[in-house]
PDB file as gemmi writes it, atoms N, CA and C in Angstrom:
CRYST1    1.000    1.000    1.000  90.00  90.00  90.00 P 1                      
ATOM      1  N   UNK A   1      15.913  29.016 -91.548  1.00  0.00           N  
ATOM      2  CA  UNK A   1      16.580  29.433 -90.336  1.00  0.00           C  
ATOM      3  C   UNK A   1      16.268  28.416 -89.231  1.00  0.00           C  
ATOM      4  N   UNK A   2      17.258  28.060 -88.450  1.00  0.00           N  
ATOM      5  CA  UNK A   2      17.039  27.095 -87.379  1.00  0.00           C  
ATOM      6  C   UNK A   2      17.343  27.729 -86.033  1.00  0.00           C  
ATOM      7  N   UNK A   3      16.703  27.181 -85.029  1.00  0.00           N  
ATOM      8  CA  UNK A   3      16.901  27.668 -83.668  1.00  0.00           C  
ATOM      9  C   UNK A   3      17.854  26.738 -82.927  1.00  0.00           C  
ATOM     10  N   UNK A   4      18.591  27.327 -82.035  1.00  0.00           N  
ATOM     11  CA  UNK A   4      19.499  26.568 -81.193  1.00  0.00           C  
ATOM     12  C   UNK A   4      19.055  26.768 -79.756  1.00  0.00           C  
ATOM     13  N   UNK A   5      18.673  25.678 -79.095  1.00  0.00           N  
ATOM     14  CA  UNK A   5      18.206  25.764 -77.716  1.00  0.00           C  
ATOM     15  C   UNK A   5      19.225  25.066 -76.833  1.00  0.00           C  
ATOM     16  N   UNK A   6      19.737  25.805 -75.880  1.00  0.00           N  
ATOM     17  CA  UNK A   6      20.741  25.281 -74.958  1.00  0.00           C  
ATOM     18  C   UNK A   6      20.054  24.954 -73.636  1.00  0.00           C  
ATOM     19  N   UNK A   7      20.064  23.701 -73.277  1.00  0.00           N  
ATOM     20  CA  UNK A   7      19.436  23.273 -72.031  1.00  0.00           C  
ATOM     21  C   UNK A   7      20.538  23.042 -70.995  1.00  0.00           C  
ATOM     22  N   UNK A   8      20.605  23.954 -70.041  1.00  0.00           N  
ATOM     23  CA  UNK A   8      21.676  23.910 -69.059  1.00  0.00           C  
ATOM     24  C   UNK A   8      21.609  22.664 -68.181  1.00  0.00           C  
ATOM     25  N   UNK A   9      20.410  22.147 -67.931  1.00  0.00           N  
ATOM     26  CA  UNK A   9      20.333  20.940 -67.111  1.00  0.00           C  
ATOM     27  C   UNK A   9      20.993  19.763 -67.823  1.00  0.00           C  
ATOM     28  N   UNK A  10      20.943  19.735 -69.136  1.00  0.00           N  
ATOM     29  CA  UNK A  10      21.626  18.678 -69.880  1.00  0.00           C  
ATOM     30  C   UNK A  10      23.138  18.849 -69.779  1.00  0.00           C  
ATOM     31  N   UNK A  11      23.586  20.090 -69.836  1.00  0.00           N  
ATOM     32  CA  UNK A  11      25.026  20.343 -69.690  1.00  0.00           C  
ATOM     33  C   UNK A  11      25.516  19.939 -68.308  1.00  0.00           C  
ATOM     34  N   UNK A  12      24.699  20.172 -67.288  1.00  0.00           N  
ATOM     35  CA  UNK A  12      25.081  19.790 -65.934  1.00  0.00           C  
ATOM     36  C   UNK A  12      25.204  18.266 -65.808  1.00  0.00           C  
ATOM     37  N   UNK A  13      24.275  17.545 -66.409  1.00  0.00           N  
ATOM     38  CA  UNK A  13      24.323  16.079 -66.380  1.00  0.00           C  
ATOM     39  C   UNK A  13      25.576  15.582 -67.095  1.00  0.00           C  
ATOM     40  N   UNK A  14      25.851  16.167 -68.234  1.00  0.00           N  
ATOM     41  CA  UNK A  14      27.039  15.780 -69.002  1.00  0.00           C  
ATOM     42  C   UNK A  14      28.308  16.076 -68.212  1.00  0.00           C  
ATOM     43  N   UNK A  15      28.356  17.219 -67.555  1.00  0.00           N  
ATOM     44  CA  UNK A  15      29.533  17.583 -66.764  1.00  0.00           C  
ATOM     45  C   UNK A  15      29.740  16.617 -65.604  1.00  0.00           C  
ATOM     46  N   UNK A  16      28.666  16.254 -64.918  1.00  0.00           N  
ATOM     47  CA  UNK A  16      28.784  15.298 -63.796  1.00  0.00           C  
ATOM     48  C   UNK A  16      29.241  13.931 -64.305  1.00  0.00           C  
ATOM     49  N   UNK A  17      28.669  13.500 -65.410  1.00  0.00           N  
ATOM     50  CA  UNK A  17      29.043  12.210 -65.988  1.00  0.00           C  
ATOM     51  C   UNK A  17      30.511  12.218 -66.421  1.00  0.00           C  
ATOM     52  N   UNK A  18      30.942  13.307 -67.007  1.00  0.00           N  
ATOM     53  CA  UNK A  18      32.345  13.431 -67.424  1.00  0.00           C  
ATOM     54  C   UNK A  18      33.282  13.358 -66.228  1.00  0.00           C  
ATOM     55  N   UNK A  19      32.873  13.968 -65.129  1.00  0.00           N  
ATOM     56  CA  UNK A  19      33.693  13.935 -63.917  1.00  0.00           C  
ATOM     57  C   UNK A  19      33.820  12.507 -63.390  1.00  0.00           C  
ATOM     58  N   UNK A  20      32.705  11.767 -63.399  1.00  0.00           N  
ATOM     59  CA  UNK A  20      32.715  10.364 -62.959  1.00  0.00           C  
ATOM     60  C   UNK A  20      33.613   9.532 -63.875  1.00  0.00           C  
ATOM     61  N   UNK A  21      33.465   9.723 -65.189  1.00  0.00           N  
ATOM     62  CA  UNK A  21      34.300   8.979 -66.137  1.00  0.00           C  
ATOM     63  C   UNK A  21      35.777   9.298 -65.940  1.00  0.00           C  
ATOM     64  N   UNK A  22      36.090  10.557 -65.698  1.00  0.00           N  
ATOM     65  CA  UNK A  22      37.478  10.944 -65.460  1.00  0.00           C  
ATOM     66  C   UNK A  22      38.046  10.272 -64.225  1.00  0.00           C  
ATOM     67  N   UNK A  23      37.239  10.208 -63.168  1.00  0.00           N  
ATOM     68  CA  UNK A  23      37.686   9.552 -61.931  1.00  0.00           C  
ATOM     69  C   UNK A  23      37.915   8.063 -62.164  1.00  0.00           C  
ATOM     70  N   UNK A  24      36.977   7.416 -62.885  1.00  0.00           N  
ATOM     71  CA  UNK A  24      37.133   5.995 -63.177  1.00  0.00           C  
ATOM     72  C   UNK A  24      38.360   5.727 -64.038  1.00  0.00           C  
ATOM     73  N   UNK A  25      38.611   6.591 -64.999  1.00  0.00           N  
ATOM     74  CA  UNK A  25      39.782   6.430 -65.861  1.00  0.00           C  
ATOM     75  C   UNK A  25      41.068   6.583 -65.049  1.00  0.00           C  
ATOM     76  N   UNK A  26      41.088   7.531 -64.124  1.00  0.00           N  
ATOM     77  CA  UNK A  26      42.268   7.731 -63.278  1.00  0.00           C  
ATOM     78  C   UNK A  26      42.503   6.517 -62.392  1.00  0.00           C  
ATOM     79  N   UNK A  27      41.441   5.987 -61.790  1.00  0.00           N  
ATOM     80  CA  UNK A  27      41.576   4.798 -60.951  1.00  0.00           C  
ATOM     81  C   UNK A  27      42.073   3.607 -61.766  1.00  0.00           C  
ATOM     82  N   UNK A  28      41.548   3.445 -62.970  1.00  0.00           N  
ATOM     83  CA  UNK A  28      41.984   2.355 -63.843  1.00  0.00           C  
ATOM     84  C   UNK A  28      43.463   2.486 -64.175  1.00  0.00           C  
ATOM     85  N   UNK A  29      43.900   3.697 -64.524  1.00  0.00           N  
ATOM     86  CA  UNK A  29      45.309   3.878 -64.881  1.00  0.00           C  
ATOM     87  C   UNK A  29      46.221   3.652 -63.689  1.00  0.00           C  
ATOM     88  N   UNK A  30      45.779   4.047 -62.492  1.00  0.00           N  
ATOM     89  CA  UNK A  30      46.594   3.808 -61.293  1.00  0.00           C  
ATOM     90  C   UNK A  30      46.696   2.315 -60.991  1.00  0.00           C  
ATOM     91  N   UNK A  31      45.573   1.606 -61.124  1.00  0.00           N  
ATOM     92  CA  UNK A  31      45.596   0.150 -60.903  1.00  0.00           C  
ATOM     93  C   UNK A  31      46.479  -0.546 -61.928  1.00  0.00           C  
ATOM     94  N   UNK A  32      46.394  -0.120 -63.170  1.00  0.00           N  
ATOM     95  CA  UNK A  32      47.218  -0.709 -64.223  1.00  0.00           C  
ATOM     96  C   UNK A  32      48.698  -0.449 -63.956  1.00  0.00           C  
ATOM     97  N   UNK A  33      49.010   0.765 -63.536  1.00  0.00           N  
ATOM     98  CA  UNK A  33      50.406   1.100 -63.228  1.00  0.00           C  
ATOM     99  C   UNK A  33      50.927   0.234 -62.079  1.00  0.00           C  
ATOM    100  N   UNK A  34      50.113   0.071 -61.033  1.00  0.00           N  
ATOM    101  CA  UNK A  34      50.529  -0.774 -59.898  1.00  0.00           C  
ATOM    102  C   UNK A  34      50.750  -2.208 -60.336  1.00  0.00           C  
ATOM    103  N   UNK A  35      49.864  -2.720 -61.195  1.00  0.00           N  
ATOM    104  CA  UNK A  35      50.001  -4.093 -61.687  1.00  0.00           C  
ATOM    105  C   UNK A  35      51.288  -4.254 -62.472  1.00  0.00           C  
ATOM    106  N   UNK A  36      51.576  -3.318 -63.345  1.00  0.00           N  
ATOM    107  CA  UNK A  36      52.795  -3.392 -64.161  1.00  0.00           C  
ATOM    108  C   UNK A  36      54.033  -3.307 -63.283  1.00  0.00           C  
ATOM    109  N   UNK A  37      54.036  -2.378 -62.342  1.00  0.00           N  
ATOM    110  CA  UNK A  37      55.200  -2.217 -61.460  1.00  0.00           C  
ATOM    111  C   UNK A  37      55.394  -3.478 -60.617  1.00  0.00           C  
ATOM    112  N   UNK A  38      54.299  -4.040 -60.092  1.00  0.00           N  
ATOM    113  CA  UNK A  38      54.421  -5.268 -59.289  1.00  0.00           C  
ATOM    114  C   UNK A  38      54.950  -6.418 -60.131  1.00  0.00           C  
ATOM    115  N   UNK A  39      54.474  -6.528 -61.359  1.00  0.00           N  
ATOM    116  CA  UNK A  39      54.961  -7.603 -62.232  1.00  0.00           C  
ATOM    117  C   UNK A  39      56.443  -7.432 -62.544  1.00  0.00           C  
ATOM    118  N   UNK A  40      56.882  -6.222 -62.766  1.00  0.00           N  
ATOM    119  CA  UNK A  40      58.296  -5.965 -63.036  1.00  0.00           C  
ATOM    120  C   UNK A  40      59.127  -6.282 -61.790  1.00  0.00           C  
ATOM    121  N   UNK A  41      58.633  -5.890 -60.632  1.00  0.00           N  
ATOM    122  CA  UNK A  41      59.363  -6.156 -59.388  1.00  0.00           C  
ATOM    123  C   UNK A  41      59.449  -7.642 -59.068  1.00  0.00           C  
ATOM    124  N   UNK A  42      58.516  -8.431 -59.590  1.00  0.00           N  
ATOM    125  CA  UNK A  42      58.504  -9.865 -59.306  1.00  0.00           C  
ATOM    126  C   UNK A  42      59.323 -10.681 -60.304  1.00  0.00           C  
ATOM    127  N   UNK A  43      59.929 -10.025 -61.272  1.00  0.00           N  
ATOM    128  CA  UNK A  43      60.761 -10.738 -62.242  1.00  0.00           C  
ATOM    129  C   UNK A  43      62.024 -11.208 -61.537  1.00  0.00           C  
ATOM    130  N   UNK A  44      62.354 -12.462 -61.746  1.00  0.00           N  
ATOM    131  CA  UNK A  44      63.570 -13.005 -61.138  1.00  0.00           C  
ATOM    132  C   UNK A  44      64.502 -13.480 -62.239  1.00  0.00           C  
ATOM    133  N   UNK A  45      65.703 -13.649 -61.871  1.00  0.00           N  
ATOM    134  CA  UNK A  45      66.700 -14.129 -62.833  1.00  0.00           C  
ATOM    135  C   UNK A  45      67.889 -13.212 -62.867  1.00  0.00           C  
ATOM    136  N   UNK A  46      68.822 -13.530 -63.769  1.00  0.00           N  
ATOM    137  CA  UNK A  46      70.036 -12.744 -63.900  1.00  0.00           C  
ATOM    138  C   UNK A  46      69.711 -11.348 -64.400  1.00  0.00           C  
ATOM    139  N   UNK A  47      70.503 -10.406 -63.938  1.00  0.00           N  
ATOM    140  CA  UNK A  47      70.342  -9.022 -64.387  1.00  0.00           C  
ATOM    141  C   UNK A  47      71.048  -8.820 -65.697  1.00  0.00           C  
ATOM    142  N   UNK A  48      70.479  -7.998 -66.547  1.00  0.00           N  
ATOM    143  CA  UNK A  48      71.102  -7.734 -67.838  1.00  0.00           C  
ATOM    144  C   UNK A  48      72.115  -6.586 -67.741  1.00  0.00           C  
ATOM    145  N   UNK A  49      72.118  -5.924 -66.591  1.00  0.00           N  
ATOM    146  CA  UNK A  49      73.059  -4.811 -66.428  1.00  0.00           C  
ATOM    147  C   UNK A  49      72.444  -3.466 -66.755  1.00  0.00           C  
ATOM    148  N   UNK A  50      71.216  -3.447 -67.171  1.00  0.00           N  
ATOM    149  CA  UNK A  50      70.577  -2.170 -67.481  1.00  0.00           C  
ATOM    150  C   UNK A  50      69.799  -1.659 -66.311  1.00  0.00           C  
TER     151      UNK A  50                                                      
END                                                                             
């Protein structure tokens, strides 16, 4: 038989870290989206009609 010990302070640390990672991922995706949109807007040349 084995025991399962739940340490709430560890869960709190994990939750805070997850929140930070989520924020960083959101910032990264927003920066990537801005970069892609800016690159598309800077394309010059004839239009294909689409």
